[in-house]
N, C-alpha and C positions, 0 to 999 in steps of 0.2 A: 909505672905506677906516677913516679917522681914526677914525672912527665901530668900531667893532671890537675897535680900543687899548681907547676905555674902556668898553666894555663888559667887557672880561674882567681891567680893574684894579676897577671895583665888585664883582665876584667873585673877589676875591684879601679882596677888606676884609670879605666875608661869611663866608669861614672862618674869618676872625684872630675873626670876635663866636662860630662854631659852638667856639671849641679854650676862648671865654673860657665858655661855659653849661657847657660839662665841667668846668671844673674846677670852679667853685663844686656842679654835680652832688656830686661828690669829698667838700666841707666836709660839702654837708648823711648824705652815708651815717654822717659818725663821728659828729652830734651828733643823732639820729633816734632820739625814743621816744613809744613808742606804746605807747600806755592801754584801754584795750576796760574797758566794763563791760553787763551781762546783768538789766538790771531787768525780773522778769514778776510781772505784780499777774493774782490773775483771781478774780472775783464771782459768786458764782453768787444770788441770787434764787429762790426760788419763795413762788408763792403761792396758796396753797387760799382760794375759799369759797365753802361749802355753806349752802341756800337753801333748807329746808324747809317749804311751807305745809302744813296740815290743815285744811281744810271741812269744817264738820262739820252738816246739813244734820240743821232736828226739823219732822216732821210729824204736829201730833195732824190728828185727825181728831174731830167730835164728832156723837153719830146725837140726834137730837129726835122724839118718838112723840108725834106734835096727839090727845090723842084729843077 
């Protein structure tokens, strides 16, 4: 039975701590400053490569007449 009494005392201490936290939150609200910045960078690179190959073929025919 003594153990139960001790547990109750501990709970009371925890409640006090919660109250302290609430006070801190109020202070933070008064001093709160928000800064927001957005930077957008868009880079587009287009590369076009054209290759042209020309092939020329020459054919020569020679006729020889033997007499």
